[in-house]
N, C-alpha and C positions, 0 to 999 in steps of 0.2 A: 853509890857513884852518881856523879854529877852527869847531867845531859852533855854529851860530846857534840852531836850533831843536830841542828834544827832544819827540817825539811820544809820549805815553802811551796804550798799547793794552791794555786788559783784556780777556781772553779767557776764556770758560768755556762749553764745549759750543756754540760757534758755527760748527761746521764747514759747515753748509749756506750760511752767508753770508760766511765769512771769506775767501775768494779775492776777493771784490768789495772788501772792506775793504783787504785788503793791496795790491790793484792801484790803489786810489786813493792809497796812499802812494807806491808805484812811479812812478806816472805824474806825480807833481809835477814842475813845472818851476821850478827855482829858480836864482838866482845865488850861493847860499851853501850849505854843507853842512848836512844835517840828519840826524838819526838817529831810529828807531823803536825804543823800548823796549817790547817785546810780552811781557806777562804771562800765561802760561797756568797757570790755577789747577786744575791736575790734572783736566783735560777727560778724558772717557771716550768721546768720539765721534770721535776722529781728528783733532781740532783740531791737537794737537801735531805730528802728521805734516805738515800742511799748512804749519805755521810753519817746520818744518826744511826743507821743500822750498825755501820762500822765502829763508830764511837762507842756503842753499847757493847759491842763484842771485844774491842780492844781499847777499853777506858784509859789505860796508861800510855797508849801510843799516840792517840789522836787528840789534838786541841782545836775544836772546830770554832770558827767565826762565821755566824749567820746574819746576812743583811736583810733588812726588810725593804731597803730601797737601793737600787743600783748605783754604786758609788763610781763606777768608771764613767757613767754619763755626765756625773757631776765634776769630772775633770780631776778627781783625787788619785794621787800615786798610791795605789793600793798596798804594795808591799811595804813601802816606808811608812805609810800611814797606820796601817793595822798589824802587819804580820812581823816585821822586823823589830819593833819595839818591844814585843813579848817574847821574842826568841831567846832561849836560854843556852844555846850550844856555843862552843868555840868556833865551830863551822857551820856554814849554811850551805845546804844543797837545795836544788830547785827542780821541780818537775810539774808541769801544768796538767790539768784533769783530762786532757785528750791524749797525752803522751804517757809512756809507762816504761819502767825498769825491767829488763828481761834477764838481769843476772843477780842472783841472790847475794853475790860477794861484792857488789858494787861498792857500798858505802865503806866496808872493811878495807878494800883495796886502796881506795882514795884516802882514807883516815890514816892508814899506815904510811903512805908516802908522805902525806903533809906533816905528820908527827915527827918524821925523820929528816924532813927538809924544812926548817923554819924560815928560809928565805924564799920559798915558793908561795905565790900568792893564791894560786887556784890549781885544781887538778880536774882534768877532763878525760873524755874517752870518745870513742866512735859511737855513731847512732845509724841505725837502719832506717830507711824510709818506708812507711806502710800507707796504704789507702784507708779510706773511711771505714771499710770493712775489716781492716786488720791485716790485709794481704801484704806480704813483702813485695815492694815494687821494683826490686831488682838493682838497687843502688844503696851505697853508703854514704853518709856525709863526708867522711874523710878517706877511709880505705886503707890507710897505712896500718900495719900490724906490728910495727917496732914502736917502742916507747920513744918518746922525744921531747924537747922544750920548745916552746914558741915565745918569741920576744914581742914587745909592743909593735915593732915594726912589722912582724909577720902578721899580727893580728889585724892591724889597720889596713894593710894592703889586701888581705883577704875579705875585708868589709863584712865579716861575720858569716861569710859562706865558705864551705869546703874545709874548715879546720875542726869546729865542734858546735854542738847544738845545746840549747839551754837545758835539756833534760840530763845533760852530762855535768852541769856546773856543780862544783864542791869547792868553796872558798872560805877563806878566813872571815870571821865575822866582819871586821872593819872594811874589808874590800867591798862587801856587798850592802851592809846596812849603813855604813858611814862614808860612802862614796861622795866626794864634793860635788855639789851642783854644777860646777864647771865642766864636769864629765857627763853630763846629762845630753841625751838626744831626745828631741821631741816625740813622745808617744813610743819610744823604743826603749825597753828595759834591759835587755840582754847584752847587746853590743857594747854599751857604755861600761858594763861591769867587766867585760873581757878586755877592753882597752885599758880600763884603769889598772886591772891585775897586771897586764904587762908592763905598764909604766912603773908600777909600784914595786915589781919584782920580775917574776916570770911565771908562765903557764906550763904545767907538765901535762902531757897527753900520754894516756895508757891505750896502747894499741889493741884494743879489745872492745867488742860491740856489747855495750851494757844497757842501751836504751832503745826505744823505737819511737820515731816522730811521725805524727799523723799528718799527711800532707793534703791541703785542700779541705779542711774541715770547714763546712758552710758557715759556722758561727765565728770563724777565725777573723781577726782584725785585718789581716792581709787579704782575705777573700773579699771583705766588704770594700776595703780600699780600692782594689783594683777595678771595682765596678763603677766607680765615680771618678771620673777624670779630673774634674776641678779639684776634688779633696786630695787626689793623688799628687797633683802638681804642687798643691800648698804644702803637702807633707814633705816632699822631696826638696822644696825650696827651704823649709826650715831645717831640714837634715843638712844641706848643703851649708848653710850659715853656722849650724852646730860644730860641724867638722872644721870650718874655719876658726872658729873660737877656740877649739881644742888645740888646734895647730899653734895658735898664739899663746895658749896657756902652758903648753910644754915647751916654749922657748924656741919653737921652730926646729926641734931636734927630729921630727918626723914629717917634715914637709913633703918629700918625695913620696912617703907612704900615704899620706892624706890626700895627695893628688888623685889616688885610685877612688876612693869612696866618693870624692867630690866631683870627679869626672863621670861617675855613673849617675849621679843625681843630674848633673847637667844634660847628660844625654837624654834622661826622661823628659826634663823640662822643655828641651828644645823639639823633641819627637812629638810631645803631647800638646804643646802650647805654642811655642814661638816659630816652630817650623825648622827643618833641618838645614835649609839654605841659609838661615839666620846665622848659622855657625861660621859662615864665610866672612861675616862681617865682624867676627871676634876671634881673631887668630889664636889667642891665648886659650879660649875655651875649646877651640877646634882641635889644637895639639893635645889637650888634657884628655879630651874625648877618645880621640884616635889611640893614644897610649893606653888609656884604661881599657878599651875594648880588646887591643891586642894582648894585654895581660890577661883580662878575665877569660877569653877564648882558649888560650893556652892552658890555663889552670882548670877550666872545666873538661878539656880533653883528657888531661892527666888524670882528673878524678874519675871520669868515666872508665878509662882504661884500667885503673886500679880497682874499681868497684867489680867490673866484670871478671878480673883475675880472681878476686877474693871470692866471688859467688861460685866459680867453678871449682875453686879449692875447698871451700867451706860448706856450701849449700845455704839454704835459708837460715838466717839467725832468729826468726820469728817462732816464739813459742806459744 
């Protein structure tokens, strides 16, 4: 049988968490072959040794790529440059080296849905938040336990938050590997995939917790960015421009939806650099920021309430 699913796993200094991630792949129960393409970006903490250990034990499952120089620092788009070109699957799933899958039926459930619904671009599921030590933090990314579909409008308005996390991504190969550059967002790889999936079709959500997302990993890009105000502002300015371009490229069909992520970026730019009072001199920006925050506050409250109800009913999902 041909490989049906290619799993993309990016690793950089994830040694403390990597065995959990790799075990999540090994433990999958499927009626089809799948492969795990694992890219180590010149880790210095022994991650490569762990990968070699698993490759020796499961030689037909893992396809490793070991870098001797860090490719991310060179500005290369690692998945598009190294991983996707060699992926053999009809579908591509994603899980980075500090997250993991906690449900052995994850790939099978997603593949079954996608095979039965050819108009669906991507299938996702709920994710639990864990800390650096792997402890459940008492919240879920989504919280809903009913299956449902998400449109591009839903995904853009959510700005990548509160719907689904990268470790749940399971998409048709062309959605991930052949996404047009007009749907790129500077230094962000997951959200553009979700937006493009919504524009190209729809995203199906399975109301089940099948992965765990590690919050605040010290080597994460978000953690490093938050500690550098100038870099943070430059990044959010670039993202604002990227969303503006996407709005134009989609024929302004989602202008109201794009106002939410653009407003969030403006809020950070004014707070961190220009000063909040400057908003008073830009009425259009002010309206966008106010509407955005009223939307995001309500969404966060709903998500928190849902998480608390689910935790009470289900207990901790962390295994």
